[in-house]
N, C-alpha and C positions, 0 to 999 in steps of 0.2 A: 208202941207204935215205932214203925220203921219212920226215919228220919229220912225227908225228899230236901234233895240238896238245888241249891239254887245257883247265880251267877258268881257267885263267892266259893275263892277253893278255900273250903271249912269242911272239916269232917267231923264228926260225934266222935267220942273216945270208943276207941273199938272194942271197949268192956262194954260200952251201951248197945250191943249187938245184940239180934233177936236170939233165939235156942237154938238155930238156924248158923245162927254164925249171918245173917245180913246186917251192914250196919245202916246202907241207906242204900236210898236210890236216886237217877234222876241226874242232874248236872249229865257232864259232857265227857270226851275223852281230852281234853286240850293237854300239851304235854304238864306242863304245869301245876296243873291237879291229876295227872296220873301221877309224877317223881311225887307229891307229895301224898299219895293215893299208899304209897309201898314205902318212904319215911315214917308213917305214921303204923305199920303193919297191918295196911288196909291194901286188897286187892280187884281188881273189875273181875267178873264171873259171872254172863246172863248169854241167851239164847235169842237164836232169829226174832223179832217182831216182840221181844221185850223191854222193857227198861233196863236200864245200865246200873245195874246191882252189884253194891260194895262188899267185901266180906272180909270179916276175921273170923274162920274158924276158932274151935276152942273145943276138942285140943288141936296144938299146929304141930305139925311133921317140920321136924329140921332135922341138919344131920351135920355133927360136930365133926372137921375135915382129918383130925386122926382117929375118930372111929369109923373113915370109909372101910368096905371089904370090900378087898379086891382077890375073888377066890381066882384060884390057879387057874382055871377052865378057861378063865377072861383075861389070863396074864398070854395064854399062849397064841391065842387068838389078833392081839392088839398086832401084831407085826406086821398082820396083814392089810393095814388101815394106812391111811396119812391124816391126820389131824391139822387143821386151820383154825385160825382167827377170827372175826369179825369179816371175810372177803365174800360171806355169800351170805349174809345175814335176811333181806327180805324172803329169799329164795327158803332157806329154814323155816320160816313164817308160814310160805304158804305150801310148804310140807306137811308140818303140824298141822295146817288146816286143814288137809285133803286127804290124810290118813286116816284108815279106819280103823277105829279103838270098840271091837266088840263091848255091847248093849251099850252104844250112844247112837243116840240120830242127831246128824246131821254136826255142826264143831260153833264150839264159839267162840272161834277166831276168826272174828268177823274181818269185813276189807274196810271198816271205820277202825279198828281195834288196833289191826296189821298197821295200818297205814298212821296209827298214832304211834305206837310202837319203833319203827320207823323213823321216826322223829325224833323218840331217846335216844337211837343208835343213833341218831346224827348230830349227839348233842354229847356222843361220849358214854353216854349213861347206863344203854344197852344194850348187849352182848350177843355172840353168838360164838359158840362152835361147832364144826367141818368135818366129820367123819368122810373118805374119798379112799374108793378103791377102782384102781386100774382108770386113775381121774375123773372119776362119777360122783357126784356127789351121793350117798347113799343112807348117810343118818345124823342127825346134830339136837342140836336145843341151841337155847336160849333164856336171857334173862335178866335181870336185870341189878346193877352194882347200884347197893346203897350206901356208902363208908365201906368199912369190914365186913359188910355182907351182902354174901348173890344171891338173889332172890330167883327161884331158879324158879321159870315158867314151866316152858314145856319141852318135848322131844318128839323125835319120829325117827326110826329105821325101816330100810327099804332091803333093809339084808341085814341075818342074822347078827347080834352083839353090837351094831355099829355103833348106835345113840348110848349104849354101853361103856364102848372104847372112848369116845369123846367124852361122856362124863367122868371115865377115872382120868382121863388125860388131862381135864378140867381140875379135876381134886389138885392132884401133884401139884398145876401152876396155882391155883387159886392160895395153898400153903405156902408156895415160894411166894406170893406177892404178899402177905402181910392178911391175906384173910381168913376170917374168925370161927364163920360156921356158915350152910348152905340154908335158907328157908325152903322150904320143899311143901310149905302149904296145908294140903289136903292128903292125910292119909292113904298111903297105898301100903300092899305087901311086899312089890317089886323092890322099892325105894328103905324099905324096914329089911329086905336082906340085905340091902348094901349097908345098913349099918345107919336107918334114920331112926329118930326115936320121936314118939310124943311127948308133948311137951303139955302143960296148963297155957292159956294165951299170956297168963300174967307175967309167965317167967320166960314166954319167946320177949315179948315186949319189953320189958327189963334187959335184954341182953339186946336185941334191940335197937333200943334207947340211948345203951353203951358203947356200940358198936359203927352207929350211924355216921357222926360224924367224925372219924377217922379216918387220916390222909394213908391212901396206898399209892404201891411204887408209880410213880411218873414213867417207869416203867411198862408198867401191866397192861397187858391186851396185847403193844407194839411187835406183835410175831409178824416177821416177814417170812415169808414160804412154808411148807409143809410140817410137821414134826413128825418122824419116823418113829414111835412105839416099840422098845423090844421085850 
């Protein structure tokens, strides 16, 4: 039986999830509850009209930073974009919500979730990476920083390879800042092609709990102006 959350900011253990990976339902998207969920290896994912569903799938997709595969074709494309950090967070979320995804109707990134994520951004816990082409935002991604773990949430691209370039630059910076891995959540062939691997939930949780309280450099994410990839 799936647990129903109440007013308390308490989650069941992720290993109590059902076979689909649902840990609990209900509650709210209060920033304190939302950030606690990520610290516990849980994230929200639900459709319009459904209650809030809280997930911890098994297997879990992670990307160890040293395993990232930068293809030669992508490296050649990188010089065409300018990359910025934390300069258009809400716009990135709006674009992620609006982008058409094959086989998907509507979006799980609804206004109340965008508002909650924006609150985490204001607290310095959520971040965005933006790709610009001729000074126009054409791609990007966002996620949550939990200690030395970056929990990737969503990405969009309005120009070929824009989000991939943003991701490649992000990986470079995460290494520089002392992050350990990216939580990519649900397995996809695209992320696997970049070096992500599927792991058992217990393994993921052990790594998350090991790194979630590590301190990251105070200079992390404080990037002023654009980065011109080479």
